[in-house]
PALOTI-751570 format. One record per residue (C-alpha): x, y, z; residue number from 0; residue in three letters; chain. Coordinates in Angstrom, 1 decimal, always signed. Layout:
BEGIN
<site c1="X" c2="Y" c3="Z" num="NUM" residuo="ALA" cadena="A"/>
...
//
This chain:
BEGIN
<site c1="+3.2" c2="+10.5" c3="+0.9" num="0" residuo="UNK" cadena="A"/>
<site c1="-0.2" c2="+9.6" c3="+2.3" num="1" residuo="UNK" cadena="A"/>
<site c1="-3.2" c2="+8.1" c3="+0.6" num="2" residuo="UNK" cadena="A"/>
<site c1="-6.6" c2="+7.9" c3="+2.2" num="3" residuo="UNK" cadena="A"/>
<site c1="-8.9" c2="+4.9" c3="+2.3" num="4" residuo="UNK" cadena="A"/>
<site c1="-11.2" c2="+6.8" c3="-0.2" num="5" residuo="UNK" cadena="A"/>
<site c1="-8.1" c2="+7.3" c3="-2.4" num="6" residuo="UNK" cadena="A"/>
<site c1="-7.3" c2="+3.6" c3="-2.4" num="7" residuo="UNK" cadena="A"/>
<site c1="-10.9" c2="+2.7" c3="-3.3" num="8" residuo="UNK" cadena="A"/>
<site c1="-10.9" c2="+5.3" c3="-6.1" num="9" residuo="UNK" cadena="A"/>
<site c1="-7.6" c2="+4.0" c3="-7.4" num="10" residuo="UNK" cadena="A"/>
<site c1="-8.9" c2="+0.4" c3="-7.4" num="11" residuo="UNK" cadena="A"/>
<site c1="-12.0" c2="+1.4" c3="-9.3" num="12" residuo="UNK" cadena="A"/>
<site c1="-10.1" c2="+3.4" c3="-11.9" num="13" residuo="UNK" cadena="A"/>
<site c1="-7.8" c2="+0.4" c3="-12.5" num="14" residuo="UNK" cadena="A"/>
<site c1="-10.6" c2="-2.2" c3="-12.3" num="15" residuo="UNK" cadena="A"/>
<site c1="-8.8" c2="-4.1" c3="-9.5" num="16" residuo="UNK" cadena="A"/>
<site c1="-11.0" c2="-6.0" c3="-7.1" num="17" residuo="UNK" cadena="A"/>
<site c1="-10.3" c2="-6.9" c3="-3.5" num="18" residuo="UNK" cadena="A"/>
<site c1="-10.2" c2="-10.6" c3="-4.5" num="19" residuo="UNK" cadena="A"/>
<site c1="-7.8" c2="-9.9" c3="-7.3" num="20" residuo="UNK" cadena="A"/>
<site c1="-5.4" c2="-8.1" c3="-4.9" num="21" residuo="UNK" cadena="A"/>
<site c1="-5.7" c2="-11.1" c3="-2.6" num="22" residuo="UNK" cadena="A"/>
<site c1="-4.9" c2="-13.6" c3="-5.3" num="23" residuo="UNK" cadena="A"/>
<site c1="-2.2" c2="-11.6" c3="-7.1" num="24" residuo="UNK" cadena="A"/>
<site c1="-0.2" c2="-10.5" c3="-4.0" num="25" residuo="UNK" cadena="A"/>
<site c1="-1.2" c2="-12.9" c3="-1.2" num="26" residuo="UNK" cadena="A"/>
<site c1="-2.6" c2="-10.1" c3="+0.9" num="27" residuo="UNK" cadena="A"/>
<site c1="-5.4" c2="-11.1" c3="+3.4" num="28" residuo="UNK" cadena="A"/>
<site c1="-8.8" c2="-9.7" c3="+2.8" num="29" residuo="UNK" cadena="A"/>
<site c1="-8.7" c2="-8.3" c3="+6.3" num="30" residuo="UNK" cadena="A"/>
<site c1="-5.6" c2="-6.2" c3="+5.5" num="31" residuo="UNK" cadena="A"/>
<site c1="-7.1" c2="-5.0" c3="+2.2" num="32" residuo="UNK" cadena="A"/>
<site c1="-10.2" c2="-3.9" c3="+4.0" num="33" residuo="UNK" cadena="A"/>
<site c1="-8.2" c2="-2.2" c3="+6.7" num="34" residuo="UNK" cadena="A"/>
<site c1="-6.3" c2="-0.2" c3="+4.1" num="35" residuo="UNK" cadena="A"/>
<site c1="-9.5" c2="+0.7" c3="+2.2" num="36" residuo="UNK" cadena="A"/>
<site c1="-10.9" c2="+2.0" c3="+5.5" num="37" residuo="UNK" cadena="A"/>
<site c1="-7.9" c2="+3.7" c3="+7.1" num="38" residuo="UNK" cadena="A"/>
<site c1="-5.5" c2="+4.5" c3="+4.3" num="39" residuo="UNK" cadena="A"/>
<site c1="-1.7" c2="+4.3" c3="+4.5" num="40" residuo="UNK" cadena="A"/>
<site c1="+1.2" c2="+6.7" c3="+4.5" num="41" residuo="UNK" cadena="A"/>
<site c1="+4.9" c2="+6.7" c3="+3.9" num="42" residuo="UNK" cadena="A"/>
<site c1="+6.5" c2="+3.9" c3="+1.9" num="43" residuo="UNK" cadena="A"/>
<site c1="+3.4" c2="+1.8" c3="+2.4" num="44" residuo="UNK" cadena="A"/>
<site c1="+1.4" c2="+4.3" c3="+0.4" num="45" residuo="UNK" cadena="A"/>
<site c1="+3.8" c2="+4.0" c3="-2.5" num="46" residuo="UNK" cadena="A"/>
<site c1="+3.7" c2="+0.2" c3="-2.2" num="47" residuo="UNK" cadena="A"/>
<site c1="-0.1" c2="+0.1" c3="-2.3" num="48" residuo="UNK" cadena="A"/>
<site c1="-0.1" c2="+2.4" c3="-5.4" num="49" residuo="UNK" cadena="A"/>
<site c1="+2.3" c2="-0.1" c3="-7.1" num="50" residuo="UNK" cadena="A"/>
<site c1="+0.2" c2="-3.1" c3="-6.0" num="51" residuo="UNK" cadena="A"/>
<site c1="-2.9" c2="-1.6" c3="-7.6" num="52" residuo="UNK" cadena="A"/>
<site c1="-1.5" c2="+0.1" c3="-10.7" num="53" residuo="UNK" cadena="A"/>
<site c1="+1.5" c2="-2.0" c3="-11.5" num="54" residuo="UNK" cadena="A"/>
<site c1="+3.6" c2="+1.2" c3="-11.8" num="55" residuo="UNK" cadena="A"/>
<site c1="+5.9" c2="+2.4" c3="-9.0" num="56" residuo="UNK" cadena="A"/>
<site c1="+5.1" c2="+6.0" c3="-8.2" num="57" residuo="UNK" cadena="A"/>
<site c1="+7.9" c2="+8.7" c3="-8.5" num="58" residuo="UNK" cadena="A"/>
<site c1="+8.8" c2="+9.7" c3="-5.0" num="59" residuo="UNK" cadena="A"/>
<site c1="+10.5" c2="+12.8" c3="-3.9" num="60" residuo="UNK" cadena="A"/>
<site c1="+13.5" c2="+13.4" c3="-1.6" num="61" residuo="UNK" cadena="A"/>
<site c1="+12.7" c2="+15.5" c3="+1.5" num="62" residuo="UNK" cadena="A"/>
<site c1="+13.9" c2="+18.7" c3="-0.3" num="63" residuo="UNK" cadena="A"/>
<site c1="+11.2" c2="+18.1" c3="-3.0" num="64" residuo="UNK" cadena="A"/>
<site c1="+13.6" c2="+17.0" c3="-5.7" num="65" residuo="UNK" cadena="A"/>
<site c1="+12.0" c2="+14.1" c3="-7.7" num="66" residuo="UNK" cadena="A"/>
<site c1="+13.9" c2="+10.8" c3="-7.8" num="67" residuo="UNK" cadena="A"/>
<site c1="+13.8" c2="+8.1" c3="-10.3" num="68" residuo="UNK" cadena="A"/>
<site c1="+12.2" c2="+4.8" c3="-9.0" num="69" residuo="UNK" cadena="A"/>
<site c1="+15.0" c2="+2.8" c3="-10.7" num="70" residuo="UNK" cadena="A"/>
//
C-alpha cells in the first residue's frame, strides 16, 4: 500500500485533523508530519498513518489479494 503526500493532506482535511492535533495526540514531531505530507509513505507506514488520522485501521490484503481482517 502506498499513500502520497497529497493523499495524506486530503485525508487530514476530510477528517478535520490538523498537524498540531497529530503532534499532540500521537507525539509525532512537526518535522516528521511535514515530511510525510510532502513525500508520502508506503507499506506498513501507510496503513499506520491512515490509522493515526482516521482512528480506523485499514483492511490490508495478503500478497495474493485476499483481504485480511485487521483483528
